[in-house]
C-alpha positions in Angstrom: 125.2 99.1 133.3 125.3 102.1 131.0 122.1 103.3 129.3 123.3 102.4 125.8 123.6 98.7 126.9 120.2 98.8 128.4 118.8 100.1 125.1 120.1 97.1 123.3 118.6 94.7 125.9 115.3 96.5 125.4 115.5 96.2 121.6 116.2 92.5 121.8 113.4 92.0 124.2 110.9 93.5 121.8 112.4 91.7 118.8 111.9 88.4 120.5 108.2 89.0 120.8 107.6 88.5 117.1 109.5 85.8 115.4 109.1 87.4 112.0 107.4 86.3 108.9 108.3 84.0 106.1 109.3 84.5 102.4 106.8 81.9 101.2 103.2 82.0 99.9 100.8 83.6 102.1 98.8 82.8 105.2 98.8 83.9 108.8 99.5 81.9 111.9 100.4 82.4 115.5 103.7 82.0 117.2 105.0 82.3 120.7 106.8 85.2 122.3 110.3 85.3 123.6 111.4 86.6 127.0 113.7 89.7 127.4 117.3 90.0 128.4 119.1 91.6 131.2 116.0 91.9 133.4 114.3 94.4 131.1 110.5 94.5 131.1 108.6 93.7 128.0 105.0 94.3 126.8 102.9 91.1 127.1 102.5 89.1 123.9 98.9 88.8 122.9 97.6 85.4 121.9 95.6 87.0 119.2 98.6 88.7 117.6 99.5 87.4 114.1 102.9 87.6 112.5 103.3 89.5 109.3 103.3 87.1 106.3 104.1 88.2 102.7 101.9 87.5 99.8 104.7 86.4 97.6 105.9 83.2 95.9 109.0 81.3 97.1 112.0 81.8 94.8 114.9 79.4 94.0 117.4 78.7 91.3 117.1 74.9 92.0 115.1 73.0 89.4 111.8 71.2 89.9 111.9 67.4 90.6 111.5 65.0 87.7 108.2 63.1 87.2 107.4 60.3 89.7 104.9 57.5 89.9 101.2 58.3 89.7 100.5 57.4 93.4 103.3 59.5 94.8 102.4 62.4 92.4 98.8 62.4 93.6 99.8 62.3 97.2 102.1 65.3 96.8 99.4 67.2 95.0 97.0 66.4 97.9 99.6 67.8 100.4 99.9 70.9 98.3 96.2 71.4 98.4 96.1 71.6 102.2 96.0 75.3 103.0 98.9 76.9 104.8 96.3 78.9 106.8 95.8 75.7 108.8 99.4 75.0 109.9 98.6 72.0 112.1 96.8 70.3 109.3 99.6 71.2 106.9 102.2 69.8 109.3 100.2 66.6 109.7 99.9 66.2 105.9 103.5 66.9 105.3 104.8 64.5 108.0 102.5 61.8 106.8 103.7 62.2 103.2 107.4 62.0 104.2 106.7 58.9 106.3 105.0 57.2 103.4 107.5 58.3 100.9 110.8 58.6 102.8 112.9 58.7 99.5 110.5 60.9 97.6 111.9 63.2 95.0 109.6 65.9 96.4 111.5 66.3 99.6 112.5 69.8 98.8 108.9 70.8 98.1 107.8 69.5 101.4 110.7 70.6 103.6 110.4 74.3 102.6 106.7 74.4 103.3 107.1 72.6 106.6 109.7 75.1 107.7 107.2 77.9 107.1 104.2 76.2 108.8 106.2 75.1 111.8 107.1 78.7 112.3 103.5 79.7 112.0 102.7 77.1 114.7 105.4 78.5 117.0 107.7 75.6 116.7 111.0 77.3 116.0 113.3 74.3 116.4 111.2 72.3 113.9 111.3 75.3 111.6 115.1 75.3 111.8 115.3 71.5 111.4 113.2 71.5 108.1 114.7 74.8 106.9 118.2 73.4 107.1 117.1 70.1 105.5 115.7 72.2 102.6 118.9 74.2 102.3 121.0 71.0 102.2 118.9 69.8 99.3 118.3 73.1 97.6 121.0 75.6 98.5 119.6 78.3 96.2 116.2 78.4 97.9 116.5 82.1 98.8 113.1 82.1 100.5 114.1 79.5 103.0 117.5 81.1 103.4 115.7 84.4 104.2 113.3 82.7 106.6 116.1 81.2 108.6 118.2 84.4 108.4 115.4 86.5 110.0 114.0 84.0 112.5 117.2 82.6 114.1 118.5 85.8 115.7 115.0 86.7 116.8 114.6 83.4 118.6 117.5 84.0 121.0 116.2 84.9 124.5 117.5 85.2 128.0 117.5 81.5 128.6 119.4 80.6 125.4 122.9 79.2 126.4 125.7 81.5 125.2 127.3 78.8 123.0 124.0 78.1 121.3 123.3 81.8 120.8 126.7 82.3 119.2 126.1 79.3 116.9 122.7 80.7 115.9 124.2 84.1 115.0 126.9 82.4 112.9 124.2 80.5 111.0 122.0 83.5 110.6 124.8 85.6 109.2 125.7 82.9 106.7 122.1 82.5 105.6 121.5 86.2 105.3 124.6 86.8 103.2 123.7 83.8 100.9 120.2 85.1 100.3 121.5 88.7 99.6 124.0 87.3 97.1 121.7 84.9 95.3 118.4 86.8 95.2 119.4 89.3 92.4 120.4 86.3 90.2 117.1 84.5 90.3 115.4 84.5 86.9 111.7 85.4 86.7 109.4 82.3 86.7 107.2 82.2 83.6 104.0 82.1 85.8 104.8 85.3 87.6 104.2 88.9 86.6 106.9 91.5 86.9 105.2 93.0 89.9 104.9 89.6 91.7 108.5 88.8 90.9 109.8 92.1 92.3 107.7 91.7 95.4 109.0 88.2 96.0 112.6 89.2 95.6 112.2 92.3 97.8 110.5 90.3 100.5 113.3 87.8 100.6 115.9 90.6 100.6 114.1 92.5 103.4 114.1 89.4 105.6 117.8 88.7 104.9 118.8 92.3 105.6 116.7 92.2 108.8 118.3 89.0 110.0 121.8 90.4 109.3 120.9 93.7 111.0 119.8 91.9 114.2 123.0 89.7 114.1 125.0 92.9 114.1 122.9 94.4 116.9 123.5 91.3 119.1 127.3 91.7 118.4 127.3 95.4 119.3 128.0 96.5 115.7 125.7 99.5 115.6 126.7 101.2 112.4 126.5 97.9 110.5 123.1 97.2 112.0 121.7 100.5 110.8 122.9 100.0 107.3 121.2 96.6 107.1 118.0 97.6 108.8 117.8 100.7 106.6 117.9 98.4 103.5 115.3 96.1 105.0 112.7 98.7 105.6 113.5 100.3 102.2 112.8 97.2 100.1 110.1 95.5 102.2 106.8 95.3 100.3 105.0 94.5 103.6 106.7 96.7 106.2 107.6 94.9 109.5 107.2 97.1 112.6 109.9 95.1 114.3 112.4 96.3 111.8 111.4 99.9 112.3 111.7 99.4 116.1 115.2 97.9 115.8 116.2 100.7 113.4 115.0 103.2 115.8 116.8 101.7 118.7 120.0 101.4 116.7 119.9 105.1 115.8 118.9 106.1 119.3 121.8 104.3 120.8 124.2 106.0 118.4 122.7 109.4 119.1 121.1 109.7 115.6 118.0 111.1 117.2 116.1 112.4 114.2 116.5 109.1 112.3 115.4 107.3 115.4 112.3 109.3 115.8 111.4 108.8 112.2 111.7 105.0 112.5 109.7 104.9 115.8 107.0 107.0 114.3 106.6 104.7 111.3 106.4 101.7 113.6 103.8 103.6 115.8 101.5 104.0 112.8 101.2 100.2 112.4 98.5 98.5 114.3 99.7 95.7 116.6 101.7 94.9 119.8 104.6 97.2 118.8 102.6 100.3 118.4 102.5 101.6 122.0 106.2 100.7 122.6 107.3 102.6 119.5 105.2 105.7 120.4 106.8 105.7 123.9 110.3 105.4 122.4 109.6 108.2 119.9 108.6 110.5 122.8 111.6 109.5 124.9 114.0 110.0 122.0 112.6 113.5 121.5 113.4 114.3 125.2 116.9 113.0 124.8 117.5 115.1 121.7 116.7 118.2 123.7 119.4 117.6 126.3 122.1 115.6 124.3 124.0 116.4 121.1 123.1 114.4 118.0 125.9 112.5 116.4 126.9 113.5 112.8 125.8 111.1 110.1 
């Protein structure tokens, strides 16, 4: 197989190590690694590694639920009080609430949170299940759209059946484009400052562009991937090293060596499991640039 194809396998291997972060209110949790494709080696995932999670508030055009009875209202507030920093406890509280109140008007408020904490707990299928339930109820929940958009293409690995992988990419593309379209139309909530609102919107946009960029990578659309990943790293208030790595690999594979080195170097400055890999890729790209012609921009 040609070297350029190998570069993409290598990029997807590393991207699978980190399932990305969410566009919901902040906390950190652990999640599992994904295996590489095409027999490529990958750095071992560390059990202590934490995914990047943004300190922003979820955004949606959908209205809040109407008042409910006092008992249900109190139970929902008790669920909200459980910290997302303890995903297992949050999951238990959310599932118990839905079991007790299966027809609750607070479904949307629970579904979106459960999607986030299931991802923190490394349960990607449950994340997708509740994320899609949330979108069915609240199609303008851009934070959940962005969460699905970024996570689904990163969850594909060597063992994913081809038909399932293709379906995940179709969904991720749809969610990405919806989030990118809706986010600029979201009005600022009264309880948010201008700075908080801008950070929330930019985090959602960064995740959506990241997801769309990886969709294009997996489909071999290099130029389109670079455009999306460039936008992702430009607007992200909490830079994701995975996006810099993927941007570097996209530029390296299209012989945009200077841009690739810049992206790899930025990734290499960020502490975490991507650091050594990005440093090695920056060095390798510099060597390639000394023997191969760079492509025009």
